[in-house]
C-alpha positions in Angstrom: -13.9 22.4 -13.3 -17.4 21.3 -12.2 -18.8 20.9 -8.7 -17.8 17.3 -8.4 -14.6 15.8 -10.2 -13.1 12.3 -9.7 -9.5 11.7 -10.2 -7.5 8.3 -10.0 -3.8 8.0 -9.9 -2.4 4.6 -9.0 1.2 4.9 -10.3 2.9 6.0 -7.0 6.3 5.3 -8.1 7.8 4.8 -11.7 10.8 2.8 -12.1 14.0 3.5 -14.1 15.0 0.2 -15.8 18.3 -0.7 -17.1 18.1 -3.0 -20.3 20.8 -4.8 -22.2 20.6 -5.7 -25.9 23.0 -8.4 -25.8 21.3 -12.0 -26.0 24.1 -13.7 -24.1 23.6 -11.4 -21.1 21.0 -11.1 -18.4 17.8 -9.9 -19.5 14.5 -8.8 -18.0 11.5 -10.9 -18.2 8.4 -8.8 -17.1 4.6 -8.9 -17.4 2.0 -6.3 -16.0 -1.6 -7.0 -15.1 -4.5 -5.3 -13.2 -5.2 -6.7 -9.8 -6.2 -5.3 -6.4 -7.4 -2.2 -8.1 -4.3 -1.1 -9.7 -1.4 -2.4 -11.8 1.0 -5.0 -10.7 4.2 -5.5 -12.6 6.7 -8.5 -12.1 10.1 -8.4 -13.7 12.7 -11.2 -13.3 16.3 -10.7 -14.3 17.7 -13.9 -15.9 19.7 -15.4 -18.9 17.9 -15.6 -22.2 18.0 -19.2 -22.1 15.9 -19.3 -19.0 13.2 -16.9 -20.1 10.5 -19.5 -20.6 11.0 -20.7 -17.0 10.9 -17.0 -15.7 7.6 -16.3 -17.8 6.1 -19.3 -16.1 7.3 -18.4 -12.7 5.6 -14.8 -13.2 2.5 -16.5 -14.5 2.3 -18.7 -11.2 2.9 -15.5 -9.3 -0.2 -13.8 -10.6 -2.1 -16.9 -9.9 -1.0 -16.1 -6.1 -2.3 -12.9 -6.3 -5.5 -13.8 -7.9 -6.1 -16.2 -5.2 -5.2 -13.5 -2.4 -7.6 -10.9 -4.0 -10.5 -13.1 -4.1 -10.0 -13.6 -0.2 -9.3 -10.4 0.7 -11.4 -8.0 -1.5 -14.1 -6.9 1.2 -16.5 -6.8 -1.7 -16.4 -10.5 -2.9 -18.8 -12.5 -1.1 -17.1 -15.7 -1.3 -13.9 -14.3 0.3 -12.6 -14.8 3.9 -12.7 -11.1 4.5 -16.3 -10.7 3.5 -17.4 -13.5 5.5 -15.4 -12.1 8.7 -17.0 -8.6 8.0 -20.6 -10.3 8.0 -19.9 -12.1 11.3 -18.3 -11.5 14.7 -15.4 -13.5 14.7 -12.7 -15.9 12.9 -11.1 -18.8 14.1 -7.1 -19.3 13.8 -7.6 -22.8 12.4 -10.2 -22.2 9.8 -9.4 -19.0 8.3 -6.4 -19.4 6.2 -4.1 -16.3 5.6 -6.9 -14.0 7.1 -6.2 -14.6 10.7 -2.3 -13.7 10.5 -3.0 -10.8 8.3 -5.6 -9.3 10.7 -3.5 -10.0 13.5 -0.6 -8.1 11.7 -2.8 -5.4 10.8 -3.9 -5.0 14.5 -0.3 -5.0 15.8 0.5 -2.3 13.5 -2.6 -0.3 14.4 -1.3 -0.4 18.2 2.2 0.4 17.0 1.1 3.4 15.2 -1.4 4.6 18.0 -4.3 3.9 15.7 -3.2 6.2 12.8 -3.3 3.0 10.7 -6.6 1.4 11.6 -7.9 -1.4 9.4 -11.6 -0.9 10.7 -12.1 1.9 8.5 -14.5 0.4 6.1 -17.6 2.1 7.4 -15.8 5.5 6.6 -14.5 4.3 3.3 -18.2 3.3 2.3 -19.7 6.5 3.7 -17.6 8.5 1.4 -18.4 6.2 -1.4 -14.8 5.6 -2.4 -16.0 2.0 -3.4 -18.1 3.7 -5.8 -17.8 5.8 -9.0 -19.6 8.9 -7.4 -17.8 9.4 -4.0 -19.1 12.5 -2.0 -18.7 14.3 1.2 -21.2 12.9 3.5 -21.3 15.5 6.0 -20.3 16.2 9.7 -23.1 14.3 11.3 -22.9 11.1 9.4 -19.1 11.1 9.9 -19.8 11.5 13.7 -22.2 8.5 13.7 -20.1 6.2 11.7 -17.0 6.8 13.7 -18.8 5.1 16.6 -18.1 1.9 14.8 -14.5 2.5 13.8 -11.6 1.6 15.9 -9.0 -1.2 16.4 -9.5 -1.3 20.1 -13.0 -2.5 19.7 -11.6 -5.8 18.4 -10.5 -8.5 21.0 -7.6 -10.9 20.1 -7.2 -14.3 21.5 -4.6 -17.0 20.7 -7.1 -18.9 18.8 -9.7 -16.3 17.7 -10.5 -12.8 16.9 -13.8 -11.3 17.9 -15.3 -8.1 17.0 -19.0 -6.4 17.2 -20.7 -7.0 14.1 -20.8 -3.2 13.1 -17.0 -3.1 12.9 -16.0 -3.9 9.5 -12.4 -4.4 8.2 -10.8 -3.0 5.2 -7.3 -4.3 4.7 -6.4 -2.2 1.7 -4.0 -0.5 3.7 -1.6 -3.4 4.1 -3.0 -6.0 1.5 -0.9 -4.8 -1.4 2.1 -4.8 0.6 1.3 -8.5 1.8 0.8 -9.6 -1.8 4.1 -8.3 -2.8 5.7 -10.2 0.2 4.0 -13.4 -0.8 5.1 -13.0 -4.5 8.6 -12.3 -3.3 8.9 -15.5 -1.4 7.5 -17.5 -4.4 10.0 -15.9 -6.6 12.9 -16.7 -4.3 11.6 -20.1 -3.6 11.8 -20.6 -7.4 15.4 -19.7 -7.6 15.7 -16.1 -8.6 17.4 -13.5 -6.6 17.3 -10.5 -9.2 13.7 -9.3 -9.5 11.3 -6.4 -9.1 7.6 -6.4 -7.9 5.5 -3.4 -8.2 2.0 -3.4 -6.8 0.8 0.1 -7.7 3.5 1.7 -5.8 4.3 -1.0 -3.1 7.5 -2.2 -4.5 10.1 -4.7 -3.6 13.4 -4.9 -5.2 15.6 -8.2 -5.0 19.1 -8.4 -5.9 20.5 -6.2 -8.8 19.1 -5.1 -12.3 20.0 -6.4 -15.6 23.4 -4.5 -15.6 24.2 -6.0 -12.1 23.4 -2.6 -10.6 21.0 -1.7 -7.8 17.5 -0.8 -8.8 16.9 2.8 -9.5 13.3 3.8 -8.1 12.2 7.3 -8.9 9.9 9.0 -6.4 7.1 10.8 -8.1 6.6 14.6 -7.4 3.0 14.6 -6.0 1.9 17.8 -7.8 3.3 16.7 -11.1 2.6 13.3 -12.6 5.3 13.7 -15.2 8.0 14.8 -12.6 10.0 13.2 -9.8 11.3 14.4 -6.6 14.4 12.1 -6.3 15.7 8.7 -7.2 17.1 6.0 -4.6 19.2 3.0 -5.6 18.3 -0.1 -3.4 18.6 -3.8 -3.3 16.8 -6.3 -1.3 14.5 -3.5 0.0 10.8 -2.7 0.4 9.6 0.4 -0.7 6.0 1.9 -0.1 4.4 5.3 -0.8 1.1 6.6 0.2 0.0 9.8 -1.7 -3.0 12.0 -1.8 -2.8 12.1 -5.6 -3.7 8.4 -5.9 -7.3 8.7 -5.4 -9.3 11.7 -4.5 -12.4 13.9 -5.6 -13.1 17.5 -5.4 -16.4 18.9 -4.1 -17.3 22.6 -3.7 -13.7 23.3 -4.3 -12.6 21.3 -1.4 -10.3 18.2 -2.2 -11.0 14.9 -0.5 -8.5 12.1 -0.7 -9.0 8.3 0.2 -6.5 8.5 3.1 -8.5 9.2 6.2 -7.6 10.1 9.7 -8.9 7.3 11.7 -9.5 9.3 14.7 -11.5 12.1 12.9 -12.8 10.4 9.8 -11.8 13.3 7.6 -9.0 12.9 4.8 -7.1 16.0 5.8 -3.3 16.2 6.0 -0.4 18.4 5.2 1.2 15.7 3.8 1.3 15.1 -0.1 3.1 11.9 -0.1 5.2 9.5 2.3 7.6 6.9 1.3 8.9 4.2 3.5 11.6 1.7 3.4 11.8 -1.6 5.2 12.6 -5.2 4.8 8.8 -6.2 4.8 6.4 -4.5 2.2 3.5 -5.1 4.2 5.0 -3.1 7.3 6.1 -0.3 4.9 2.5 -0.1 3.2 0.9 0.4 6.7 3.5 2.8 8.2 3.2 4.9 4.9 -0.6 5.1 5.6 -0.1 5.9 9.2 2.5 8.7 8.9 0.4 10.5 6.3 -2.6 10.4 8.6 -0.3 11.8 11.4 0.9 14.7 9.5 4.5 15.8 8.6 5.3 17.0 12.2 4.2 14.1 14.2 4.7 11.6 11.2 8.5 12.6 11.1 8.6 12.2 14.8 7.3 8.8 14.6 9.7 7.4 12.1 12.5 9.3 13.8 11.8 7.6 17.3 11.3 4.1 15.7 14.4 4.3 13.1 12.4 4.1 10.1 13.9 5.3 6.8 11.1 7.5 5.5 10.7 10.6 3.2 7.8 13.2 3.7 6.7 15.6 1.0 4.3 18.0 2.4 2.6 21.4 2.0 3.7 24.3 4.1 1.1 27.0 5.1 2.6 29.4 2.5 1.5 26.9 -0.1 5.0 25.7 -0.7 6.3 22.2 -0.9 8.6 20.9 1.5 10.6 17.8 2.3 12.1 15.8 5.0 13.8 12.5 5.4 15.3 10.3 8.3 18.8 9.5 8.0 19.9 6.6 5.6 16.9 7.1 3.4 19.0 8.3 0.3 22.0 6.1 1.1 
């Protein structure tokens, strides 16, 4: 392997489907597209006679995702997030979905003591994770850029949010989950109760699968793409996983993932993956990111104290993989 190798693994969780061949029974109607930098799969379980309406519903759901991505991709110069990053404030009455999403992200930053921090964009850019050639920038540059990172630098009012101009938001740690929640609401409003949404590992399962059983979700082994570490059976549940195999590069024998510790600016953790269960996908998304940055010991303490169902796969000092989960995760 050369000095600098880049890897992208977006499939955090793969899904075990149950299909039926009988035309008079319930059937899955599914479609997959690339959006938000990953694959997004939407599956609706319905009768064959309703398949065309289900297909139309899925197409309209992808339009919701497209509109969301335009506004919340920090690289899109016409989007709400880009405009906020280029300024010092947003107003509640003129920012659409951005204001509540930023508010939500800041609340979760406070709840996790800053281990989830939506102001990490300067660090992401410093490492070059938004390019095809990420590199380790060096200790001095990390120290300098960290001066412009920190959710506590942002001031929240009832009708506006104000930040220093050099503070830049990257909502990637919550945006996929929020997208899943928006699509979930749309699908339910369209009259469907049995469905699955998978946005690159941020998943929501509603109702039951085609065989009228709970959805079976296999959690990937972080060291082997072709293996899984366990299967959970869930209904009406959000499932989010953060893993260091998702996106990383190797430089001079050191492995750097895209999951940074906001307090240090370095992407080092003994965690290999963290899976969180919740009613809200955006919440699970952010908490999984935070717990990964906390490390297995403090992360497990956090989810235990907050009665969060979670599963942590981490590396012991002897190079062995260990796991720990809070009560109820496998139930």
